[in-house]
N, CA, C and O of each residue as an XYZ file, in Angstrom:
296
protein
N     106.299     82.387    121.177
C     105.510     83.552    120.901
C     104.246     83.490    121.762
O     103.604     82.446    121.869
N     103.909     84.601    122.358
C     102.763     84.669    123.267
C     101.586     85.353    122.574
O     101.471     86.578    122.581
N     100.725     84.550    121.983
C      99.569     85.103    121.283
C      98.364     85.267    122.194
O      97.317     85.749    121.761
N      98.505     84.865    123.467
C      97.408     85.019    124.414
C      97.039     86.486    124.605
O      95.935     86.794    125.054
N      97.947     87.388    124.271
C      97.657     88.812    124.420
C      96.423     89.203    123.614
O      95.709     90.131    123.996
N      96.161     88.512    122.506
C      94.996     88.841    121.691
C      93.683     88.459    122.378
O      92.620     88.945    121.994
N      93.753     87.597    123.384
C      92.575     87.267    124.184
C      92.496     88.148    125.423
O      91.406     88.454    125.909
N      93.651     88.552    125.929
C      93.725     89.230    127.222
C      93.776     90.746    127.132
O      93.433     91.432    128.096
N      94.199     91.284    125.990
C      94.375     92.735    125.850
C      93.524     93.253    124.699
O      92.957     92.482    123.926
N      93.449     94.574    124.604
C      92.758     95.142    123.455
C      93.630     94.960    122.205
O      94.818     94.659    122.316
N      93.054     95.137    121.047
C      93.729     94.864    119.779
C      95.028     95.649    119.627
O      96.048     95.082    119.233
N      95.005     96.921    119.929
C      96.192     97.762    119.751
C      97.342     97.273    120.624
O      98.466     97.124    120.145
N      97.070     97.026    121.882
C      98.141     96.564    122.774
C      98.648     95.181    122.371
O      99.842     94.903    122.482
N      97.753     94.317    121.905
C      98.170     92.982    121.466
C      99.058     93.057    120.228
O     100.036     92.318    120.122
N      98.728     93.938    119.300
C      99.560     94.115    118.099
C     100.938     94.660    118.491
O     101.957     94.202    117.976
N     100.965     95.624    119.390
C     102.247     96.171    119.842
C     103.093     95.091    120.515
O     104.301     95.019    120.288
N     102.468     94.256    121.337
C     103.183     93.139    121.968
C     103.753     92.195    120.916
O     104.898     91.758    121.029
N     102.964     91.881    119.899
C     103.412     90.977    118.847
C     104.608     91.554    118.090
O     105.580     90.843    117.835
N     104.543     92.822    117.734
C     105.653     93.446    117.016
C     106.933     93.425    117.861
O     108.031     93.223    117.342
N     106.770     93.638    119.169
C     107.918     93.597    120.073
C     108.498     92.181    120.152
O     109.716     92.007    120.127
N     107.634     91.179    120.247
C     108.093     89.793    120.300
C     108.838     89.401    119.028
O     109.821     88.661    119.077
N     108.365     89.901    117.898
C     108.996     89.586    116.621
C     110.204     90.476    116.325
O     110.885     90.308    115.313
N     110.453     91.415    117.222
C     111.564     92.357    117.082
C     111.443     93.175    115.789
O     112.424     93.414    115.086
N     110.214     93.591    115.506
C     109.939     94.419    114.333
C     109.724     95.853    114.807
O     108.796     96.120    115.570
N     110.570     96.773    114.364
C     110.397     98.162    114.779
C     109.213     98.804    114.058
O     109.004     98.601    112.862
N     108.457     99.570    114.809
C     107.281    100.253    114.266
C     107.303    101.691    114.745
O     107.562    101.960    115.918
N     107.033    102.611    113.837
C     106.811    104.000    114.237
C     105.312    104.128    114.481
O     104.526    104.214    113.538
N     104.924    104.141    115.756
C     103.511    104.173    116.117
C     102.933    105.550    115.857
O     103.558    106.569    116.151
N     101.721    105.566    115.298
C     101.066    106.824    114.953
C      99.924    107.151    115.899
O      99.854    108.253    116.442
N      99.029    106.192    116.095
C      97.883    106.449    116.956
C      97.291    105.134    117.445
O      97.391    104.103    116.779
N      96.686    105.188    118.597
C      95.967    104.035    119.138
C      94.469    104.156    118.866
O      93.702    103.248    119.186
N      94.058    105.262    118.285
C      92.638    105.537    118.087
C      92.130    104.957    116.771
O      92.838    104.978    115.765
N      90.905    104.441    116.780
C      90.340    103.902    115.538
C      89.944    105.014    114.583
O      89.741    106.162    114.979
N      89.840    104.647    113.329
C      89.391    105.547    112.282
C      88.266    104.839    111.536
O      87.807    103.779    111.960
N      87.830    105.415    110.443
C      86.813    104.768    109.619
C      87.451    104.284    108.328
O      88.501    104.778    107.917
N      86.816    103.324    107.700
C      87.311    102.826    106.413
C      87.348    103.963    105.393
O      88.276    104.045    104.588
N      86.367    104.818    105.423
C      86.312    105.938    104.476
C      87.496    106.884    104.654
O      88.072    107.345    103.668
N      87.870    107.180    105.916
C      89.017    108.063    106.169
C      90.324    107.440    105.691
O      91.160    108.130    105.107
N      90.507    106.155    105.929
C      91.754    105.479    105.575
C      91.855    105.234    104.075
O      92.910    105.450    103.480
N      90.769    104.788    103.465
C      90.808    104.390    102.059
C      90.568    105.535    101.081
O      90.873    105.411     99.894
N      90.034    106.629    101.558
C      89.762    107.839    100.772
C      89.151    107.521     99.406
O      87.995    107.101     99.349
N      89.877    107.705     98.317
C      89.337    107.544     96.963
C      88.948    106.108     96.629
O      88.122    105.878     95.746
N      89.541    105.138     97.333
C      89.218    103.739     97.062
C      87.943    103.282     97.774
O      87.399    102.222     97.465
N      87.478    104.078     98.717
C      86.282    103.712     99.471
C      85.044    103.821     98.580
O      84.878    104.796     97.847
N      84.190    102.817     98.652
C      82.916    102.818     97.936
C      81.810    102.537     98.943
O      81.902    101.581     99.713
N      80.771    103.355     98.947
C      79.675    103.122     99.890
C      78.837    101.920     99.433
O      77.818    102.076     98.760
N      79.288    100.723     99.814
C      78.555     99.512     99.448
C      78.515     98.565    100.640
O      79.042     98.871    101.710
N      77.881     97.410    100.441
C      77.703     96.454    101.538
C      79.027     95.945    102.084
O      79.164     95.740    103.290
N      79.996     95.743    101.213
C      81.292     95.216    101.658
C      81.982     96.185    102.603
O      82.385     95.796    103.699
N      82.125     97.431    102.199
C      82.771     98.411    103.066
C      81.904     98.725    104.284
O      82.417     99.125    105.329
N      80.606     98.546    104.149
C      79.704     98.774    105.272
C      79.908     97.794    106.412
O      79.469     98.050    107.533
N      80.570     96.670    106.141
C      80.846     95.681    107.185
C      81.971     96.124    108.124
O      82.145     95.544    109.196
N      82.727     97.138    107.731
C      83.880     97.592    108.522
C      83.419     98.647    109.519
O      82.955     99.721    109.138
N      83.555     98.323    110.800
C      83.172     99.275    111.841
C      84.295    100.241    112.175
O      84.090    101.453    112.231
N      85.480     99.696    112.397
C      86.628    100.522    112.787
C      87.883    100.014    112.075
O      88.024     98.824    111.794
N      88.778    100.940    111.798
C      90.068    100.605    111.201
C      91.142    101.154    112.127
O      91.075    102.303    112.565
N      92.126    100.325    112.416
C      93.240    100.754    113.265
C      94.495    100.845    112.406
O      95.040     99.829    111.975
N      94.946    102.065    112.164
C      96.204    102.298    111.460
C      97.213    102.650    112.545
O      97.438    103.818    112.858
N      97.804    101.622    113.099
C      98.600    101.777    114.315
C      99.945    102.438    114.045
O     100.380    103.296    114.813
N     100.601    102.049    112.970
C     101.913    102.616    112.707
C     102.497    102.146    111.398
O     101.849    101.457    110.610
N     103.749    102.538    111.185
C     104.456    102.230    109.951
C     105.672    101.357    110.220
O     106.440    101.604    111.150
N     105.829    100.348    109.404
C     107.046     99.538    109.406
C     107.777     99.898    108.121
O     107.586     99.259    107.086
N     108.602    100.910    108.194
C     109.298    101.381    107.004
C     110.797    101.490    107.283
O     111.251    101.141    108.373
N     111.556    101.964    106.319
C     112.997    102.080    106.499
C     113.355    102.939    107.702
O     114.311    102.644    108.420
N     112.586    104.002    107.921
C     112.870    104.883    109.060
C     112.763    104.125    110.378
O     113.584    104.323    111.274
N     111.772    103.270    110.505
C     111.609    102.494    111.745
C     112.816    101.596    111.976
O     113.289    101.467    113.105
N     113.314    100.978    110.913
C     114.467    100.091    111.057
C     115.752    100.868    111.347
O     116.716    100.302    111.863
N     115.770    102.166    111.018
C     116.931    103.009    111.313
C     116.730    103.801    112.598
O     117.500    104.707    112.916
N     115.670    103.438    113.335
C     115.314    104.075    114.608
C     115.108    105.581    114.458
O     115.523    106.367    115.310
N     114.457    105.966    113.355
C     114.096    107.351    113.087
C     112.582    107.435    112.949
O     111.913    106.424    112.732
N     112.053    108.629    113.073
C     110.622    108.829    112.894
C     110.288    108.783    111.400
O     111.062    109.247    110.563
N     109.136    108.222    111.089
C     108.661    108.175    109.703
C     108.169    109.545    109.289
O     107.667    110.320    110.103
N     108.321    109.823    108.027
C     107.752    111.046    107.468
C     106.458    110.646    106.784
O     106.456    110.109    105.676
N     105.362    110.919    107.468
C     104.049    110.494    106.924
C     103.276    111.665    106.401
O     102.159    111.497    105.910
């Protein structure tokens, strides 16, 4: 397994490389970062803990559709 990608590439590309190496199918959604508040919605609390999160990357889904080589219904 080549984990050097996490030193040599950006996070998104390194994660994609890792999933490919592990032969795990992923339905990729976006390479763009989001905020903790957008991702967590009702679970988000404006406090010091959540304030430590600068960016959240919701790269894709590993679900039954991905394993059947179909697009996820999100």
